[in-house]
TIRO-2110 file (N, C-alpha, C; in Angstrom, 1 decimal):
// TIRO-2110
3.7, -44.9, 11.3, N, 1, A
4.9, -44.7, 12.1, CA, 1, A
4.8, -43.4, 12.9, C, 1, A
5.3, -43.4, 14.1, N, 2, A
5.3, -42.2, 14.9, CA, 2, A
6.1, -41.1, 14.3, C, 2, A
5.5, -39.9, 14.3, N, 3, A
6.2, -38.8, 13.7, CA, 3, A
7.5, -38.5, 14.5, C, 3, A
8.6, -38.4, 13.7, N, 4, A
9.9, -38.2, 14.4, CA, 4, A
10.1, -36.7, 14.9, C, 4, A
9.3, -35.8, 14.3, N, 5, A
9.5, -34.4, 14.7, CA, 5, A
8.8, -34.0, 16.0, C, 5, A
7.6, -34.5, 16.1, N, 6, A
6.8, -34.2, 17.4, CA, 6, A
6.8, -35.4, 18.3, C, 6, A
7.5, -36.5, 18.0, N, 7, A
7.6, -37.7, 18.8, CA, 7, A
6.2, -38.3, 19.0, C, 7, A
5.3, -38.1, 18.0, N, 8, A
4.0, -38.8, 18.1, CA, 8, A
3.0, -38.0, 18.9, C, 8, A
3.3, -36.8, 19.3, N, 9, A
2.4, -36.0, 20.1, CA, 9, A
1.4, -35.2, 19.3, C, 9, A
1.8, -34.9, 18.0, N, 10, A
0.9, -34.2, 17.1, CA, 10, A
1.0, -32.7, 17.3, C, 10, A
1.8, -32.2, 18.2, N, 11, A
2.0, -30.8, 18.5, CA, 11, A
3.4, -30.5, 19.0, C, 11, A
3.7, -29.2, 19.0, N, 12, A
5.0, -28.8, 19.5, CA, 12, A
4.9, -27.5, 20.2, C, 12, A
5.8, -27.1, 21.0, N, 13, A
5.8, -25.8, 21.7, CA, 13, A
6.4, -24.8, 20.7, C, 13, A
5.6, -23.8, 20.4, N, 14, A
6.0, -22.7, 19.6, CA, 14, A
7.0, -21.8, 20.3, C, 14, A
7.9, -21.1, 19.5, N, 15, A
8.9, -20.3, 20.1, CA, 15, A
8.3, -19.1, 20.9, C, 15, A
7.1, -18.7, 20.5, N, 16, A
6.5, -17.6, 21.3, CA, 16, A
5.6, -18.1, 22.4, C, 16, A
5.6, -19.4, 22.6, N, 17, A
4.8, -19.9, 23.7, CA, 17, A
3.5, -20.6, 23.1, C, 17, A
3.0, -21.5, 23.8, N, 18, A
1.8, -22.2, 23.3, CA, 18, A
2.1, -23.3, 22.4, C, 18, A
1.2, -24.2, 22.3, N, 19, A
1.4, -25.4, 21.4, CA, 19, A
0.8, -25.1, 20.1, C, 19, A
1.4, -25.7, 19.1, N, 20, A
0.9, -25.6, 17.7, CA, 20, A
0.9, -27.0, 17.1, C, 20, A
0.0, -27.3, 16.2, N, 21, A
0.0, -28.6, 15.5, CA, 21, A
1.2, -28.8, 14.7, C, 21, A
1.7, -30.0, 14.8, N, 22, A
2.9, -30.4, 14.0, CA, 22, A
2.6, -30.3, 12.5, C, 22, A
3.5, -29.6, 11.8, N, 23, A
3.2, -29.4, 10.4, CA, 23, A
3.7, -30.7, 9.6, C, 23, A
4.6, -31.5, 10.2, N, 24, A
5.1, -32.6, 9.5, CA, 24, A
4.0, -33.7, 9.4, C, 24, A
3.3, -33.9, 10.5, N, 25, A
2.3, -35.0, 10.5, CA, 25, A
0.8, -34.4, 10.5, C, 25, A
0.7, -33.1, 10.3, N, 26, A
-0.6, -32.5, 10.3, CA, 26, A
-1.3, -32.7, 11.6, C, 26, A
-0.6, -32.8, 12.7, N, 27, A
-1.2, -32.9, 14.1, CA, 27, A
-1.7, -34.3, 14.4, C, 27, A
-1.4, -35.3, 13.5, N, 28, A
-1.9, -36.7, 13.8, CA, 28, A
-1.0, -37.5, 14.7, C, 28, A
0.3, -37.1, 14.7, N, 29, A
1.3, -37.8, 15.5, CA, 29, A
1.9, -39.0, 14.7, C, 29, A
1.3, -39.2, 13.5, N, 30, A
1.8, -40.4, 12.7, CA, 30, A
2.1, -39.9, 11.3, C, 30, A
3.1, -40.6, 10.7, N, 31, A
3.4, -40.3, 9.3, CA, 31, A
3.4, -41.6, 8.5, C, 31, A
3.1, -41.4, 7.2, N, 32, A
3.1, -42.6, 6.3, CA, 32, A
4.6, -42.8, 5.8, C, 32, A
5.0, -44.1, 5.9, N, 33, A
6.3, -44.4, 5.5, CA, 33, A
6.3, -45.5, 4.4, C, 33, A
7.1, -45.3, 3.4, N, 34, A
7.1, -46.3, 2.3, CA, 34, A
8.0, -47.5, 2.8, C, 34, A
7.9, -48.6, 2.1, N, 35, A
8.8, -49.8, 2.4, CA, 35, A
10.2, -49.4, 2.2, C, 35, A
10.5, -48.6, 1.2, N, 36, A
11.9, -48.2, 1.0, CA, 36, A
12.4, -47.3, 2.1, C, 36, A
11.6, -46.4, 2.6, N, 37, A
12.0, -45.5, 3.7, CA, 37, A
12.3, -46.4, 5.0, C, 37, A
11.4, -47.3, 5.2, N, 38, A
11.5, -48.2, 6.4, CA, 38, A
12.8, -49.0, 6.2, C, 38, A
13.1, -49.6, 5.0, N, 39, A
14.2, -50.5, 4.8, CA, 39, A
15.5, -49.7, 5.0, C, 39, A
15.5, -48.4, 4.4, N, 40, A
16.7, -47.6, 4.5, CA, 40, A
17.0, -47.2, 5.9, C, 40, A
16.0, -47.2, 6.8, N, 41, A
16.2, -46.8, 8.2, CA, 41, A
16.8, -47.9, 9.0, C, 41, A
16.9, -49.1, 8.5, N, 42, A
17.4, -50.2, 9.2, CA, 42, A
18.9, -50.2, 9.2, C, 42, A
19.5, -50.8, 10.3, N, 43, A
21.0, -51.0, 10.3, CA, 43, A
21.4, -52.1, 9.3, C, 43, A
22.6, -52.2, 9.0, N, 44, A
23.1, -53.3, 8.1, CA, 44, A
22.7, -54.6, 8.6, C, 44, A
22.9, -54.8, 9.9, N, 45, A
22.6, -56.1, 10.6, CA, 45, A
21.1, -56.4, 10.5, C, 45, A
20.2, -55.4, 10.7, N, 46, A
18.8, -55.5, 10.6, CA, 46, A
18.3, -55.8, 9.2, C, 46, A
19.0, -55.2, 8.2, N, 47, A
18.7, -55.5, 6.8, CA, 47, A
19.0, -57.0, 6.5, C, 47, A
20.2, -57.4, 6.9, N, 48, A
20.6, -58.8, 6.7, CA, 48, A
19.7, -59.8, 7.3, C, 48, A
19.2, -59.5, 8.5, N, 49, A
18.3, -60.4, 9.2, CA, 49, A
17.0, -60.4, 8.4, C, 49, A
16.5, -59.3, 8.0, N, 50, A
15.2, -59.2, 7.3, CA, 50, A
15.3, -60.0, 5.9, C, 50, A
16.4, -59.8, 5.2, N, 51, A
16.6, -60.5, 3.9, CA, 51, A
16.7, -62.0, 4.1, C, 51, A
17.4, -62.4, 5.1, N, 52, A
17.6, -63.8, 5.4, CA, 52, A
16.2, -64.4, 5.8, C, 52, A
15.5, -63.8, 6.6, N, 53, A
14.2, -64.3, 7.0, CA, 53, A
13.2, -64.4, 5.8, C, 53, A
13.2, -63.4, 5.0, N, 54, A
12.3, -63.4, 3.8, CA, 54, A
12.7, -64.5, 2.8, C, 54, A
14.0, -64.7, 2.6, N, 55, A
14.5, -65.7, 1.7, CA, 55, A
14.2, -67.1, 2.2, C, 55, A
14.5, -67.3, 3.5, N, 56, A
14.3, -68.6, 4.1, CA, 56, A
12.8, -68.9, 4.1, C, 56, A
11.9, -68.0, 4.4, N, 57, A
10.5, -68.2, 4.4, CA, 57, A
9.9, -68.5, 3.1, C, 57, A
10.5, -67.9, 2.0, N, 58, A
10.1, -68.1, 0.7, CA, 58, A
10.8, -69.2, -0.1, C, 58, A
11.7, -69.9, 0.6, N, 59, A
12.4, -71.0, 0.0, CA, 59, A
13.4, -70.7, -1.1, C, 59, A
13.9, -69.4, -1.1, N, 60, A
14.9, -69.0, -2.1, CA, 60, A
16.2, -69.7, -1.9, C, 60, A
16.7, -69.9, -0.7, N, 61, A
17.9, -70.6, -0.4, CA, 61, A
17.8, -71.3, 0.9, C, 61, A
18.5, -72.3, 1.0, N, 62, A
18.4, -73.2, 2.2, CA, 62, A
19.8, -73.2, 2.9, C, 62, A
19.8, -72.8, 4.2, N, 63, A
21.0, -72.9, 5.0, CA, 63, A
20.7, -73.7, 6.2, C, 63, A
21.7, -74.3, 6.8, N, 64, A
21.5, -75.2, 8.0, CA, 64, A
20.9, -74.4, 9.2, C, 64, A
21.2, -73.1, 9.2, N, 65, A
20.7, -72.3, 10.3, CA, 65, A
20.4, -70.9, 9.9, C, 65, A
19.5, -70.2, 10.6, N, 66, A
19.2, -68.8, 10.3, CA, 66, A
20.4, -68.0, 10.5, C, 66, A
21.3, -68.3, 11.4, N, 67, A
22.5, -67.5, 11.6, CA, 67, A
23.4, -67.5, 10.4, C, 67, A
23.4, -68.6, 9.7, N, 68, A
24.2, -68.7, 8.5, CA, 68, A
23.5, -67.9, 7.3, C, 68, A
22.2, -68.0, 7.3, N, 69, A
21.5, -67.2, 6.3, CA, 69, A
21.7, -65.7, 6.5, C, 69, A
21.7, -65.3, 7.8, N, 70, A
21.9, -63.9, 8.1, CA, 70, A
23.3, -63.5, 7.7, C, 70, A
24.3, -64.3, 8.0, N, 71, A
25.7, -64.0, 7.7, CA, 71, A
25.9, -63.9, 6.2, C, 71, A
25.2, -64.8, 5.4, N, 72, A
25.3, -64.7, 4.0, CA, 72, A
24.7, -63.4, 3.4, C, 72, A
23.6, -63.0, 4.0, N, 73, A
22.9, -61.7, 3.6, CA, 73, A
23.8, -60.5, 4.0, C, 73, A
24.4, -60.6, 5.2, N, 74, A
25.3, -59.5, 5.7, CA, 74, A
26.5, -59.4, 4.8, C, 74, A
27.1, -60.5, 4.4, N, 75, A
28.2, -60.5, 3.5, CA, 75, A
27.9, -59.8, 2.2, C, 75, A
26.7, -60.2, 1.6, N, 76, A
26.2, -59.6, 0.4, CA, 76, A
26.0, -58.1, 0.5, C, 76, A
25.4, -57.7, 1.6, N, 77, A
25.2, -56.2, 1.8, CA, 77, A
26.5, -55.4, 1.8, C, 77, A
27.5, -56.1, 2.3, N, 78, A
28.8, -55.3, 2.5, CA, 78, A
29.7, -55.5, 1.3, C, 78, A
29.3, -56.3, 0.3, N, 79, A
30.1, -56.4, -0.9, CA, 79, A
30.1, -55.1, -1.7, C, 79, A
31.1, -54.9, -2.5, N, 80, A
31.2, -53.7, -3.5, CA, 80, A
30.1, -54.0, -4.5, C, 80, A
29.3, -52.9, -4.9, N, 81, A
28.3, -53.0, -5.9, CA, 81, A
28.9, -52.6, -7.2, C, 81, A
28.9, -53.5, -8.2, N, 82, A
29.3, -53.2, -9.5, CA, 82, A
28.1, -53.0, -10.4, C, 82, A
28.0, -51.8, -10.8, N, 83, A
26.8, -51.4, -11.7, CA, 83, A
27.1, -51.6, -13.1, C, 83, A
END
């Protein structure tokens, strides 16, 4: 994933002038992101779409349309969680 601090450039302008390597990505312009970090960065609608596509592709549930599968996942994401 592109480093969010240096915008993938690998460096930034130092306060005193001159460019310095980005300390967040060690000058590579890229960072390693876990699946959890990626998933948490999605909007609720994007999460619902991803869940629906995964479940439809794996045959966990069958809906007449992808839109209904997405709506079902969206409804589940918005439900109160009882632990």
